[in-house]
Structure formats: structure tokens, C-alpha cells
C-alpha positions in Angstrom: 115.9 75.8 98.6 114.3 78.8 100.4 111.9 78.6 103.3 108.7 78.8 101.2 110.0 76.0 98.9 110.8 73.9 101.9 107.4 74.4 103.3 105.7 73.4 100.1 107.9 70.3 99.6 107.5 69.1 103.2 103.9 69.8 103.8 102.0 69.6 100.5 99.3 67.0 100.8 100.1 66.2 104.5 96.8 65.0 105.9 97.7 65.9 109.5 99.3 69.3 108.8 98.8 71.5 111.8 101.9 73.6 112.6 105.6 73.9 111.9 107.4 72.8 115.1 110.3 71.3 113.2 111.0 74.6 111.5 111.2 76.7 114.7 114.9 76.1 115.1 115.8 77.5 111.7 115.9 81.1 113.0 114.7 84.3 111.4 115.4 84.6 107.7 114.5 87.3 105.2 110.8 87.8 104.8 109.1 86.2 101.9 109.1 88.3 98.8 106.4 90.9 98.8 104.7 89.8 95.6 101.7 92.0 96.2 103.4 95.3 96.9 103.0 97.5 100.0 101.0 96.9 103.2 97.9 94.7 103.1 95.6 93.5 105.8 92.6 91.2 106.1 89.8 91.7 108.7 87.7 88.6 109.4 84.2 89.3 110.8 82.8 86.1 112.3 79.0 86.2 112.5 78.9 83.7 115.3 75.9 81.4 115.6 74.9 81.0 111.9 73.8 84.0 110.0 70.5 83.9 108.0 71.9 85.5 104.9 68.8 84.4 103.0 67.0 87.3 104.7 69.9 89.6 103.9 70.1 89.1 100.1 66.6 88.5 98.8 64.9 88.1 95.4 63.2 91.5 94.9 60.6 91.0 92.3 58.4 88.6 90.2 58.1 84.9 90.6 61.4 84.6 92.6 60.2 87.0 95.3 56.7 85.3 95.4 58.4 81.9 95.9 60.6 83.4 98.6 57.6 84.9 100.3 55.6 81.7 100.1 58.4 79.6 101.8 59.4 82.1 104.4 55.8 83.1 105.4 55.5 85.6 108.2 59.2 86.4 108.3 59.5 87.3 104.6 60.5 90.8 103.8 58.2 92.8 101.6 59.5 93.6 98.1 58.9 97.3 98.5 61.1 97.4 101.7 64.1 95.8 100.0 67.1 98.0 99.1 67.8 97.6 95.4 71.2 96.6 94.3 72.6 96.6 90.7 74.9 93.6 90.2 77.4 94.5 87.4 77.1 91.2 85.6 75.1 88.7 87.6 72.3 87.2 85.6 69.8 84.5 86.8 66.5 86.1 85.8 65.9 87.7 89.2 66.5 91.1 90.7 67.9 91.1 94.2 67.7 93.5 97.1 69.4 93.9 100.5 67.6 93.8 103.9 66.1 97.2 104.6 68.6 97.8 107.5 71.6 97.4 105.2 71.7 100.9 103.8 75.5 101.4 104.2 76.2 98.0 102.7 73.8 98.8 99.8 75.6 102.1 99.2 79.0 100.3 99.2 77.8 97.6 96.9 76.5 100.1 94.3 79.7 102.0 94.6 81.7 98.8 93.8 83.2 98.5 97.2 81.3 95.4 98.4 80.6 92.1 96.9 78.4 89.1 97.7 79.8 85.6 97.6 76.7 83.4 97.1 76.0 80.1 98.8 79.4 79.3 100.3 80.0 76.7 103.0 82.0 73.7 104.2 82.4 71.0 101.5 84.6 67.9 101.1 84.1 68.0 97.3 81.7 69.6 94.9 78.2 68.1 95.5 74.6 68.6 94.4 71.5 67.7 96.3 71.3 64.5 94.3 74.9 63.6 95.1 74.4 63.9 98.8 71.2 61.8 98.7 73.3 59.2 96.8 75.9 59.0 99.5 78.6 61.5 98.4 80.9 62.5 101.3 79.9 65.6 103.3 81.6 67.4 106.2 81.6 65.7 109.6 78.7 66.7 112.0 76.9 69.0 109.6 74.7 71.6 111.4 76.8 71.5 114.6 78.0 74.9 115.7 81.4 74.1 117.0 82.3 71.5 114.3 81.2 73.6 111.4 82.8 76.8 112.8 86.1 74.9 113.2 85.9 73.7 109.6 85.4 77.3 108.5 88.4 78.3 110.6 90.7 75.5 109.3 89.3 75.7 105.7 89.3 72.0 105.4 86.3 69.8 105.8 88.0 66.7 104.5 90.5 66.2 107.3 90.4 67.4 110.9 93.2 69.9 111.5 94.7 71.6 114.5 95.8 74.7 112.7 93.7 77.4 111.1 94.2 78.7 107.6 95.5 82.1 108.7 98.1 80.4 110.9 99.2 78.3 108.0 99.4 81.5 105.9 101.5 83.2 108.5 103.9 80.2 108.5 104.2 80.4 104.7 104.8 84.2 104.6 106.9 84.6 107.8 106.7 82.2 110.7 108.9 84.5 112.8 106.4 87.5 112.6 104.6 87.8 115.9 102.1 90.4 114.6 100.9 88.7 111.5 97.8 87.4 113.2 96.0 89.7 115.7 92.6 89.4 117.4 90.3 91.7 119.2 87.6 89.1 119.1 89.2 86.5 121.4 91.0 83.2 120.7 90.0 81.5 117.5 91.1 78.4 115.6 91.6 80.3 112.4 94.7 82.0 113.8 95.9 79.1 116.1 98.4 76.3 115.5 101.2 78.1 113.7 104.7 79.1 114.7 103.4 82.3 116.4 100.3 82.6 118.5 97.8 85.2 117.6 98.3 88.5 119.4 95.2 89.6 121.5 94.4 93.2 122.0 91.7 95.8 122.4 91.6 99.6 121.8 94.1 100.5 124.5 95.2 97.5 126.5 97.3 94.6 125.2 96.4 91.1 126.3 99.5 89.1 125.9 98.2 86.0 127.7 95.6 85.2 130.3 97.5 86.0 133.5 96.2 89.3 134.8 98.9 89.7 137.4 101.7 89.6 134.8 100.8 93.2 133.9 100.4 94.6 137.5 103.1 97.3 137.9 101.8 98.3 141.3 101.9 94.9 143.1 104.5 92.5 144.4 102.7 89.5 142.7 103.4 90.8 139.2 107.0 91.4 140.0 107.3 87.9 141.5 105.9 86.5 138.3 108.4 88.4 136.2 111.3 87.1 138.4 110.1 83.5 138.0 110.0 84.0 134.2 113.5 85.4 134.2 114.7 82.5 136.3 113.1 79.9 134.1 114.5 81.6 130.9 117.8 79.7 131.5 116.2 76.5 132.8 117.8 73.2 131.7 114.3 71.9 131.0 113.7 72.9 127.4 109.9 73.1 127.8 110.1 75.4 130.8 112.8 77.5 129.1 110.7 77.8 125.9 107.6 78.8 127.9 109.4 81.4 129.9 111.1 83.0 126.9 107.8 83.1 125.0 106.1 84.9 127.9 109.0 87.4 128.3 109.0 88.1 124.6 105.2 88.6 124.6 105.3 90.9 127.6 108.0 93.0 126.0 106.0 93.3 122.8 102.9 94.1 124.8 104.6 97.0 126.6 106.0 98.4 123.3 102.6 98.2 121.7 100.8 99.8 124.6 103.0 102.8 124.3 102.5 103.0 120.5 98.7 102.9 120.9 98.8 105.8 123.2 99.2 108.1 120.2 96.5 106.3 118.0 93.3 108.2 117.0 90.3 107.5 119.1 87.8 106.8 116.3 84.8 107.6 118.5 82.2 107.2 115.8 81.8 103.5 116.3 78.5 102.6 118.0 78.3 100.2 121.0 74.5 100.6 121.5 73.5 97.0 120.9 72.8 94.1 123.2 75.1 91.2 122.6 77.3 88.9 124.6 81.0 89.7 124.7 82.6 92.9 123.4 80.4 94.8 120.9 81.4 94.6 117.2 81.9 98.4 117.0 84.3 98.3 120.0 86.3 95.5 118.3 86.5 97.2 114.9 87.5 100.5 116.6 90.4 98.6 118.2 91.4 97.3 114.8 91.2 100.8 113.2 93.5 102.1 116.0 96.0 99.3 115.5 96.0 99.9 111.7 96.6 103.6 112.3 100.0 102.9 114.0 101.0 100.1 111.6 104.2 101.9 110.5 105.3 102.2 114.2 104.8 98.5 115.0 107.9 96.5 115.8 109.3 95.0 112.6 106.8 96.9 110.5 104.9 93.8 109.3 103.6 94.1 105.7 100.9 91.5 106.0 98.4 91.2 108.9 95.2 89.3 109.5 92.7 90.6 112.1 89.8 88.7 113.7 86.7 90.1 115.3 83.6 88.3 116.5 80.0 89.5 116.3 78.0 87.2 118.6 74.2 86.4 118.6 73.4 85.0 115.2 71.8 81.8 116.4 68.4 82.9 115.3 66.1 80.0 116.3 63.7 82.5 118.0 64.8 85.9 116.5 64.1 86.1 112.7 65.9 88.7 110.7 62.8 90.8 110.1 62.7 94.3 108.8 63.7 95.8 112.2 66.5 93.3 113.0 69.1 94.9 115.3 71.6 92.3 114.2 71.6 93.4 110.6 71.3 97.1 111.5 74.3 97.0 113.8 76.4 95.0 111.4 75.6 97.5 108.6 76.5 100.5 110.8 79.7 98.9 112.2 81.0 97.9 108.7 80.1 101.3 107.3 81.9 103.2 110.1 84.9 100.9 109.8 85.2 101.6 106.1 85.0 105.3 106.9 87.9 104.9 109.3 89.9 103.1 106.6 89.2 106.0 104.2 90.4 108.4 106.9 93.6 106.4 107.2 94.1 106.2 103.4 93.8 102.4 103.7 90.6 101.7 101.7 92.6 99.8 99.0 94.9 98.0 101.4 92.5 96.5 103.9 89.9 93.9 102.9 87.1 93.0 105.3 85.2 89.7 104.9 82.5 87.8 106.8 82.1 84.2 107.7 79.7 82.2 109.9 79.1 78.8 111.3 76.6 77.9 108.6 73.6 79.4 106.8 70.1 78.9 108.1 67.2 76.7 106.8 65.0 78.5 104.3 61.9 77.1 105.9 61.1 78.9 109.2 60.4 77.0 112.4 57.6 79.3 113.5 59.7 81.6 115.6 62.9 81.9 113.5 65.1 79.7 111.5 67.1 76.5 112.4 70.6 75.5 111.5 71.4 75.2 107.8 74.4 74.6 105.5 75.2 77.1 102.7 74.9 80.8 103.1 76.0 84.1 101.6 79.2 86.1 102.7 80.2 89.7 102.1 83.6 91.1 101.1 84.3 94.8 101.5 87.1 97.1 100.5 88.7 99.2 97.7 90.6 96.1 96.3 87.3 94.2 96.0 85.6 94.0 92.6 82.4 95.0 94.2 78.9 95.6 92.9 78.4 92.0 91.9 77.3 88.6 93.1 79.9 85.8 92.8 78.7 82.3 92.5 75.2 80.8 91.9 72.3 82.0 94.0 70.1 79.1 95.2 66.4 78.9 94.6 64.6 80.1 97.8 61.3 78.3 97.5 59.3 75.3 98.7 60.9 72.0 97.6 63.9 73.8 96.3 66.1 71.6 94.1 69.1 73.3 95.8 68.2 72.3 99.3 67.7 69.2 101.4 65.0 69.4 104.1 65.1 73.2 103.7 68.9 73.4 104.1 70.7 74.8 101.0 73.6 72.8 99.6 76.7 75.1 99.2 78.0 75.6 95.7 81.2 77.4 96.7 83.6 75.8 99.2 85.2 77.7 102.0 88.6 77.1 100.3 87.3 78.7 97.1 86.1 81.7 99.1 89.2 82.3 101.1 91.9 81.5 98.5 91.4 84.7 96.5 92.0 86.6 99.7 95.3 84.7 100.3 96.3 85.2 96.6 95.6 88.9 97.0 98.1 88.8 99.9 100.7 87.5 97.5 100.4 83.7 98.0 101.4 81.8 94.8 99.4 78.8 93.6 102.0 76.6 95.2 101.5 78.5 98.5 97.8 78.0 98.2 98.2 74.3 98.2 99.9 74.5 101.6 97.4 77.0 103.1 94.4 75.1 101.7 95.3 71.4 101.5 91.9 70.4 100.0 91.7 73.2 97.4 92.5 70.9 94.5 89.2 69.1 95.2 87.5 72.1 93.7 89.1 72.7 90.3 88.2 75.6 88.1 88.7 79.3 87.7 89.0 81.5 90.8 86.0 83.6 91.8 87.7 86.8 90.7 86.2 89.1 93.3 89.6 90.6 94.1 91.5 93.2 92.0 93.7 92.4 90.2 92.0 89.3 88.9 93.6 86.1 90.3 92.3 83.4 88.0 94.0 80.0 88.1 93.7 77.1 85.6 92.3 73.8 86.7 95.7 72.6 87.7 96.5 75.9 89.6 99.6 76.2 87.5 
């Protein structure tokens, strides 16, 4: 029995699955077979705060736009201002357009490089508005930022978990790889809880852990810290020994990566001219592009990597996504510049970028913006994406919508259904997906098919 089979047998269906501490003593084995071929990376863009995607993808004409305009009132976007998109096969009787600030995303959509995943969100099982009103199970603490964001990060609203889905995927593919999960957007649950912690970095400085003095080459305190770690590396206390060796390993890796990044391209086209808390999205994506540029020089040459970036400021109670929204404008420019960088690196087909958010927003405004919702739209970008289309069922954006409760749209695509094609594109088998997404079988049916090649599974995922 190989490592992947052991993982499946041991963990499939385990309600409390969080990490793999029992496997850490098995030592490094050969990497999992590269069933997808070549290098691949995923880049997760968190729109933190709850993105109002219902003002990003909008009915463009006819009765559907009139209904949208009636329910959204003063924050509704005019039909003439919307950027037309031409879905390849989506048919629901309505034409759709992008927010007027999404010109690069419109261009990539119409070029087949960007797709919309409609009305996705946290779900315990498939439900309709009527099901929820009749008492069907729903995720815990709906409309709560932290809880719903955590459920997106763990990709399981049925059971509380301590490990994120990217951490579980790393454990399935190679639990010994320290550079499978990387973040320039700070710590996040999606990448936590596995055999290896996510590696934190920015464009030129590597953050191995939170102790600033560990990297001081010019002071005695940093040297003292190093000596303490070296002393504890042989400690009889197993916890102290493990901690010290983990720190030493991370510091060595950090020093190696810092030298490698010295030769990385600058990618100075990314904009940082936006007001937001934390590091600007453009700065984070520039750091990812620089790391991708030196992928062949990274220790161990990992063939699969997941990157995380965080765009703050989407809690729009008082800032509606009107036609001049800097949030949408900056997202559009940053994603467009990042895709240009990938083209420059020859990685358009090997890197897939996708968005997620805490939740969608209510379709009924509060007078100044929009309050917390449930379902919302997501975007997937890259050369491996079967773009130019809308996947899933668009909800009706109108007063007394049959697809919403109190103005909050009920999702029709679960987080698991959204993320699993990305994992399958990485090379995860149907059996692997059961480990990475323990509640996936609660949503039977064909895959969404937005990745190329098509990854369509039967109801039994056989």
C-alpha cells in the first residue's frame, strides 16, 4: 500500500480529519505520481469581507435588467454602462454584462481565459429556498464573517475542521514538501493544519516565522536565538526538539530562497495606488509572480504549488459597488497585470487563478450599500480554464426572488463543487478528492467542467 492509498483508507469519511501527525514519522518517500504532467500552480485571491458579485455580473437587457434595477435602486448599474460578455453556451433568456470597471476581465472572458462560477457558497447539502424554510440543515452561523470564511477555507460546512483544503491536498500529494503552500497574504486556514506549514513571503524578504530577531545578521540577539535553537535541536524533550528543528529548517530554507529571489524579475507594472488595509493586492501578486519566475531554482523543484493572496475591504455596508468602484477597478487591473506576467513567464496554461470570498451580499440594498448575504459569484482565470462561459445557474435578481431568503441568495453550487475541479486539474484522483473534500459526496452529479481537460465524474465519483 503506497502513501496515497494509506491516506485514503485511514482518513476517508473521518469527521474530525484535520492533519496527519501520525504519518510524520514515515519519512520522505517518492512524490505522488504526476498524473497531470509538468508544473502547475493555483493562486487563491480572497476578496475578504464579502464581495457583492451581483454588481459585478449583471443582467444587461430586457426584463431581467429592469428587475435588477428595481430591486437595487440607486446603486443599480445602467444597462448602457455594462461591458458585454458573450457566454459560449449559457442560456437562461438573459444577456449579461460585467461591471464597467472590469475591462481586462471582460477581455479575458471574451478571449476564453476567464470563467464565471455562478452562485457558489457554503452548503451542508443541496438546498432550495423552500428546503431551508422547511428546516433543511444549513451551515453554522450563516452571515458571520469569520465562520463563513473558515468554511470556505476548510471546504466543509458540515463538520468543523482544523485543517484547510489546500493543506489536506498537500498531505495527499506530498506531505514532506515545504513549498507546496505559500502565502503572501498572511496566515490563512486554507493552508493550515497539514504536515507542513504554509511558507510566508513577499517580493524580496522571506518570513519564515514571526520572530523578527531570528533574521538579524547584525545583532547579538539574532545569534543568541540561533544558538538556542541549535542547543534545543538535540533536546531530550521531543516537543522542544521538534520545535527547534522545524525553526532551523525554515531558517535555512528562507536563506536559500532569499538568494534565489535576488535574481527574479521586478515586475514593476503592478499598481499599488489603492487605499486598503494590509499589503495591496498588486504588491502581493507581484511577489507571487517573482516566486513563480524562479520555480525551477526552488529547493526540491516542487511540481505543485498553491499560493494565497488577500484583497481586503469588501465589507460593503456603506460602499456600494457603483460604476466608479475602486474595489472592482483595482481587482480588474491587478488580475490583468498578473495574467500579463504569467504570459511573460510562459505560464499562462500552468497557473490558474481563482477568487473566493466570505459570502455574497444581499440583493436588496440597505440604503448605503449592501449587507451580508450567502451565495455569490466567483471568477477563474488562466489558459487551462474553459473560459468565456458562466458555469452554474444564475439566480433571479429581483424583488421577492424565489432564489433568495430575505434578499439573501441561496447558493446552488457548493464550495466543494467549485474547488474540486481545481484539485482534479492538479492531478487528484476521485479517491483523492474524497480525502481533500470529505463532504463532496453530499453533492452528487457531474463536475462543473470549467477546467481543461474536462474532468467530469459520475454520481459515484468512480
